[in-house]
C-alpha positions as MATLAB code, in Angstrom:
seq = 'MNSKVFMVLRILLGLFVLIFGLDKFLHFVPMDNSAMSEAAMGYMGGLASTKTDYLVGIVEVLAGLSFLFNKYGALMALILMSISVNAVLFHATLEPATIPGSLILIVLNIAMLIGYKDKYKDLLNG';
ca = [
      -0.046    0.037   -0.106;
       1.220    3.513   -0.714;
       2.741    5.166    2.414;
       1.209    8.352    2.058;
      -2.500    6.574    1.380;
      -1.583    4.564    4.574;
      -0.819    7.596    6.533;
      -4.153    9.348    5.261;
      -6.190    6.092    6.085;
      -4.317    5.621    9.509;
      -4.892    9.398   10.751;
      -8.596    9.153    9.483;
      -9.164    5.975   11.603;
      -7.177    7.364   14.596;
      -9.586   10.202   14.613;
     -12.824    8.272   13.963;
     -12.060    5.834   16.988;
     -10.589    8.783   19.173;
     -13.736   10.830   18.767;
     -16.198    8.041   19.394;
     -13.756    6.698   22.148;
     -14.021   10.133   23.899;
     -17.503   10.422   23.651;
     -18.416    7.177   25.674;
     -16.748    9.262   28.441;
     -17.859   13.043   27.715;
     -21.026   12.583   25.719;
     -20.426   15.550   23.253;
     -21.825   13.445   20.021;
     -25.459   14.356   19.874;
     -27.650   10.990   19.913;
     -31.376   10.344   19.338;
     -32.083    7.531   21.627;
     -35.660    7.691   20.982;
     -35.081    6.360   17.408;
     -33.452    3.440   18.729;
     -35.375    0.152   18.809;
     -36.033   -1.814   21.712;
     -33.710   -4.461   21.011;
     -30.966   -1.687   20.647;
     -31.986    0.084   23.618;
     -31.725   -3.392   25.429;
     -28.485   -3.991   24.135;
     -26.998   -0.487   24.775;
     -28.464   -0.501   28.373;
     -26.751   -4.128   28.842;
     -23.359   -2.558   27.693;
     -23.987    0.641   29.886;
     -25.094   -1.491   33.037;
     -22.115   -3.792   33.060;
     -19.449   -0.829   32.421;
     -18.464   -2.673   28.925;
     -18.925    0.582   27.072;
     -16.275    2.199   29.431;
     -13.906   -0.733   28.247;
     -14.801   -0.249   24.712;
     -14.185    3.349   24.979;
     -10.809    3.132   26.762;
      -9.787    0.667   23.510;
     -10.995    2.993   21.014;
      -8.877    5.785   22.640;
      -5.594    3.686   23.277;
      -6.040    2.755   19.481;
      -7.023    6.246   17.862;
      -3.934    7.797   20.191;
      -2.013    4.865   18.831;
      -2.528    5.449   14.963;
      -2.312    9.033   15.328;
       1.131    8.688   16.930;
       1.919    5.716   14.879;
       3.106    3.432   17.645;
       1.890   -0.051   18.446;
      -0.542    0.439   15.447;
      -0.513   -3.352   14.124;
      -1.425   -4.566   17.620;
      -4.241   -1.974   17.935;
      -5.575   -2.686   14.426;
      -6.138   -6.340   15.629;
      -7.532   -5.705   19.007;
      -9.952   -3.064   17.216;
     -11.061   -5.329   14.672;
     -13.170   -7.065   17.251;
     -15.102   -3.858   18.081;
     -15.692   -3.322   14.427;
     -16.887   -6.378   13.757;
     -19.305   -6.131   17.040;
     -20.321   -2.409   15.792;
     -21.276   -3.944   12.319;
     -23.155   -6.738   13.469;
     -25.077   -4.449   15.772;
     -26.039   -2.086   13.348;
     -26.525   -4.944   10.735;
     -29.342   -6.763   12.929;
     -30.566   -3.989   15.462;
     -30.196   -0.641   13.807;
     -29.894   -1.135   10.055;
     -30.791    2.535    8.893;
     -27.364    3.724   11.136;
     -25.137    1.189    9.442;
     -22.770    3.744    7.395;
     -20.182    4.544   10.220;
     -19.503    1.092   11.518;
     -18.864    0.193    7.544;
     -16.471    2.654    7.745;
     -14.923    1.906   10.718;
     -14.401   -1.997    9.374;
     -13.375   -0.760    5.881;
     -10.766    1.554    7.668;
      -9.891   -1.164   10.098;
      -9.225   -3.806    7.565;
      -6.933   -0.990    5.397;
      -4.795   -1.012    8.624;
      -4.649   -4.557    8.623;
      -3.460   -4.632    4.946;
      -0.963   -2.238    5.771;
       0.359   -3.403    8.610;
       0.661   -7.020    6.885;
       4.462   -7.198    7.149;
       4.321   -7.096   10.802;
       2.124  -10.164   10.908;
       4.284  -12.233    8.763;
       5.956  -13.806   12.120;
       2.853  -14.301   13.757;
       1.240  -16.401   10.974;
       4.091  -18.670    9.869;
       2.887  -21.043   12.622;
];
């Protein structure tokens, strides 16, 4: 992958997850919870009651900073993939009208995995 393209995608993903990670603590992105389905509200309520949303927020903030400062990006791309897949599945099954953001997240995350593929060679050689 072209290094300049990779750098732009890395910074975009870093900003994306940093903003949404910080929002889990600071609540600055406006959300219309009244438009959410009952099933989606139940799922989000479960995450909030177990404080799992804070763990996701911490991972997103760390991943965002990692991508922005270009440190430990290969590791954070792997860890962030679980959050990306979960976001796509949540939106695909419970809130399909709001899926574009999660699709952007997973596409950028896959681009990071491809960009860091050389770092995974030893891990995948078995």
